[in-house]
Every structure is written in C-alpha cells, then in structure tokens.
N, C-alpha and C positions, 0 to 999 in steps of 0.2 A: 505493500498499500504507501507507503513511505517512497519506495523508488519509482511508482509510478507519479507521484505528485513532482518528485526532483526532474523526473525526465518532462513532464508535462511542462516545469517553469524552465527548462532548458529549451522546449522545442520553441516557447514564445518568446525567450531572447532570441533566439537564431529568426525568429519572425522579424523582430525588430532590426536585427543588424540586416537582414537581407533587405528589409525595406530602404534602409537608409543606403546600402550599398548600389540599389538598384538607381536610385535618384542623384549619386555622385560620382560612381566610377562608371569606367565604359566597359562596352559588352565583352571583351576578355578577362578583364578580371571578374566581372560577372560571373561569367561560365564557369572559372576557377574556383569563386568560393560557393557556386552552387554546388558543384563535385564534392567540395568538401562538407557542406550541409547534409549532404544526400548520405555520403560517407559515414558521418557522423550518427546520421540516425538509424542506419542499418548496423553500425558497432553496438549502439544503444539497445535495437531488440535484439540481436545476437547475445550480449550479454545479461538480457533479462531473461531469454531461455535456457540460457546456461545456469542462470542461479535458479530458476523453477527446479529443473532437472536435478541440481545440485540436491536442492530442499527434498524433493520425492525420494532420491536414493539415499538419503542419511536422516529419513524422517524415523523416529523409533515408534516400535510395536510397542503394543501393550506389555511386553515384557522389558521394556528399556532399553533393547539392543536397537542400533542406529541401523537403519535398512532392514530390520528383522523379517517385515511383513513383504515390503514392498520388492525388495531384492530377494527375499528367502534366505536370509541368513542366521535366522534364529529356528534354534531345533525344534521348539517348543510350537513356533508359527506351522513350521512344517508339517508337525503331526497334526495341527489342527486341520491345515489343507488336505492332507491326506485322508484324514477321518471325515470329512465332509464331502467330499468324491467318493468312498466308501459309501456313507449314508445316502448319496444321492442314487448310486448305484442300487442299492438295496430298495429304495423307495420306487425306483423306474421296474426293478423285478415284480415289486407288489402290486405295482398298479397293472403291469401286464397281465398277472395271474389272476389280480381281480374282474379283469375287463374278461377274461378268458372264463371265471368262474360265472359272471352274470350273463354269458352268451350262453354257457351251458343250463342256467338257470331259468331263463326264457326259455329254451328248449324244453326243459321239464314243464314249465308252467301251461305251454300251449298242449303239451301230451297229456297235464292234469285235467285241462278244460274239455279237450277231445275225448276224454274216456270218462268223465263227469257226465257230457252230455249220452253218451253211451249205456252208462250205468243206469242212469234215473230214467230212461224212457221204460224201463222193466220192472220198477218199483213204487206202488202208488206212495209210500210211506215218505220215501224220498222226494216223489212230485210235488206233496203237500208241503214240503219245508221250502221250496225254490220261491222266487218273487213270483207274483200273479201275472207280469208283463212276460216273464222268461216260459212260465207255465203255456202261455198263448202260442210263443215261438215253437214251443215243444208240439203243440197241436198243429199249429202249422206243418212242420216238417213230418207230421205224419199223413196227412192228407196230400201234402205234394207228393209224399211216396205213394200216395193212392192213383195220383194221375191228376191233381186238381193243380190249378193257377193260384198261388195264393196270395192274398195283400192283407198285411195288418194293420188296424186300424190304429189311431193315435191312442197314448195312455188316456186322456181327458177327453170329453166331449165325443166318445165313439158311437152316438146315436144309436144305442142298443145292441149295438155287435163287434166283436171284437176281429173276425175273419173273414175277408170277400173271397169266395171260391168260384173259381170260374173252368167250366170243362164243358167240350162240344157246344160251344155259344151259351150255355146256360149259367147264370147265377144261383149261388147258395152262401147261407151265411152260416155263422158258425160263433155262438156265445160261449164264453167260457167261464166255468168260476171254479177257482181252486181252494174247495171247501175242508174242513173239517169231516169227519165221519159223522158226527152227531148233528152237522149243519147242513140239512137237506133242502135242494131247491123245492119251492111251493108254486103255486099257483101265479100270483103275483109277477113273478119273474120272470114265466112263461108267456104271459099277456104281454109285457114289456115287448119280449123279443117278436114273438108274433106281430106285433104294430110296426116293427122294425122290417120283419119281412114283408108285410103288405106295402109298405112305405116303396121298398126297394124294388117292387116287382117280381122277389125271387122266386125261384122254382121250390125251394126246400130250405128248413134250416136245420143246423145241427146244436142241438144244447149239450154241451160236454161239462160234465163235473168230476172230480174226485171223492165226491159222496154218492149220494143216490136220491132220488124224487120221493115226495109224498104222492099219497092215494088221490090226494085230490089233483095233484098237478099230472098224473098218469091218466086221470078221467078226464081232464081237460083236453089232453092230445086227442080224444074220439070226438069233440065237440067242435073242434076245428078243422077235419077231415084230414087228421095227420099231417099235416103241414110241419109239423116239427117232429125231428127222430132225435130220441132222447138217449145218451150215452153216459152212463154211470160210472163208476171208477173201476168196478171189477171188469167191464167190457170194454174200458180204455185200455186196460192192462193187456186184454188179450188182443186188442188191436195192434198194440206197440209190439206184442212179440210176434203177431205174424207178420208185421211191417219190418221190424229190426230182428230178423232171429239172429241166435247166438250173441247176442250182446246182453250187458249185465251181468256175466258169470263171475267175473271177478271183481271184488270191492275192495281192493287196496290200492293205495294212489303212492305216489313219489314225487316228491319236488327236492328240489338242490336249494340249500342256504345260499342268498346271495353273498353273504360276507366271508363264511369260511369253506362252502365248497361242499358240506356234509350232504350225503343221500338223506332224506329224512322220507320215512315209510310209516302211514298212518291209514286209519280204515274209517267208514262211513259208521257214525254220523261224525262229524267235526265241528270243531269252532271256528271263530273267522281267524285264528291266529294260532299256529303250533310254534314249539321252541325246538331248535336241535341241542346236541348235547353241550354245544358252548353256550348255551343261553340265548341264542338270537331268534327275535321273533320270524316266523314265515308268514306271509299273507296266506290263507286257504277260502277266503271270499271271493265268489265267482265274479262279480260283478268290480270288484276291485283290482284284479287280476287281470280282466278284459281291458278295464280304463288304461292300467300303466302300460298294457303292452303297446295298446295303438298311440299313447303317448311318448315311448321310449324308444319303440322301434317301427316305425311304419312299415308296411312293407312295400317291395317294390313296385311300380305301377304297371299295369298290365297294356299290351295294344287292344286297340277296339276291335273286336270281332266283324264290324262292319268297315271300316273305313283304314285299319290298320293304324292310324296314331297311337301316340301315348295319351291313356286316362289320366284323368283327374280324381281324386277323391272327393266325393260332395255328401252333402247332407240332407236328408228329405225331412221338412219339417213336417210333411202331413203323415208320416208313417214312423216319425222319431228313430230314424237309423241311418247307415253310412251305407253308400255304394259308389261303386268306380264310374263315372261319366265321361263321355267323350269331350275331349278337348275342342272339337269342331261343332260342339254344339253350339245354335240351333241347327244348324248346318247337317248335321249327325246326330241320330237320338240313341248310338250305343249304350250299351248300358250291361255292368256286372254285377253280382254281389261283393261286398267287401269282406274277405276275410284276411286273417292275420295269423 
C-alpha cells in the first residue's frame, strides 16, 4: 500500500517535469527524457511484482515457517495437503458408490411397483387398502384386458361415473366403490349411477365394489331392466384371476436402501416406512415412490408412432394423469401412455 502511494507520487512528479520539458526544451531532448520516464515506470512496475513474488514466497504458514504453505517447505503443511487429497479422493469414491446405489435402488423401486400391481390384483384385502383412485385404475386395467378402451374420469366432479368404456362403438360406464366388507352398496348409490347412464346414453353400466350389495339394491336392478351389472368383491377377484393368471402367488418384496445399498426384504401388509439394519428409512408408500421416480429420473421420451418425432411429457387435467404427446401437436395427435 505504501509502495503504491510512493509510486503514484513519483508518477505525478514525473508528469509535472514532463509538462515543463515539453514547454521548454526541443524535440530531441524531449524524446530522450520520454524514454527515461517510460523506462523508470517499467522498472517500477517490475520492482512491484518482484516484491509481491518475494512476499508470497516468504509468507509464513500456520506453523510459522516462511514459505511453508506457498512453497511447500513445511512438513506439517505437506501432510495436510496430502490428507486433503486423500479425503477428496475418498469423497469422490463415496459419491460414485452413492450414485451406483441410488441407480440400483430406483430399479428395485420400479420392480416393487410392478410386483405390487401384479399381487394386489388377486387379493381383496390388499385392494381394500389402496387409494380409491388407484382402485379405479386397477378396475380400468381389468376392463382394458377384456378388450375395452378405457378412460378414467377426474377425482372430483366425475358426474356419477369413474370409468368410460368403449367397445365396438358402444359406450359403457363403470362406477367403483372400494368399500370395507361391512359397508354394502345400497339402492341410492345405484339410482345415482343409473341417472348417469341415462344422461350419457350408455348401453350398460358396471357397478364394481369390494364389498357386496343390499337386497334392496339387487331388486332395484330388476326394476330398471337390468341396465346395471353388479360386480361384488368375490366376483371381482374371480374376474381378475381370469384376466391376470399366475399373478400374485409370491407376496415377498425387496427394496434397496438408497443410503447404504442393503437389500431389505419384507412382506405384505407393510407400513409406509421400513428400516434397514443400519436404521435407514425406506419409503414403501406406492404413491410417494411413484412421485419420486417421476421427479428424479424421467424416462427417455419415445418417438411419435404417427410422425416419428420426439414426444413431450404432458399432463391431462381432465383425467389427472400424465401421457406422452407429440411435439408437432396440433398438426399431429400422436399419443402414448406415460410409463417410467
């Protein structure tokens, strides 16, 4: 700092001298003195950087040795630098292992979701424990397996129907009730569903429940000309076993811990969280796993089946789900289900 002030004063003094010389002496002398001034400035700058270099090379380290850290003259500083390099290498290896563990954990979570879908198709007790909207999806998959084109209505304001089925140009409606065994479906619920069938001009309606129907609701079906087909819990399971044979025999699940990579086996029923032997929490809630997988690792976009361009992930507000839509929309209406 002091050196800078001195240099600035010297330059200003040179400026005054140069101004005087310009006014009082001839061109040759002026050129000579100009070289002297420039040379002096260059020597000053060189001296400044020499001093900075000397101060850097002789700066004392934390252990009081000149150049101990900057020039690695201190044995203790050298050991600290080596330890830091080793720690950075260890952290890098740990980070690589963590990434590998999380990739394997995501694979196990996808396998868990697929196995859960398969197993719960054949167990009424398991179906009664899932989210009602997920139950509608299961019933939709059942009818899709039976050859229907299925559309799921929104969670709210569904106008008395949960699924819309199309087959051979005819429309069918489905109402789903995921009830406990003691909560039987009565006549008022069937009347509301029948009104939706008339309003939509559907050929027939399917009322699906995991419980059963009261005697008054069964007699009501005869009064309306059997426009509603009743499917209770036992019949639903039989239909699922017929549509999805050889599924649900094994009820053991496995997830990989995202923190330590341990394989954790567990069976049904299970809580929303389980712990590995290292006491790390593993999420087993289906909805939470699906949301996390979508956020963390979105799949590679497929090509449009109609025009071949890359598709985009889109959201349907009407049906409250995700799907792949063509990037050329509205020129192309290509669409694929969103899977991850």
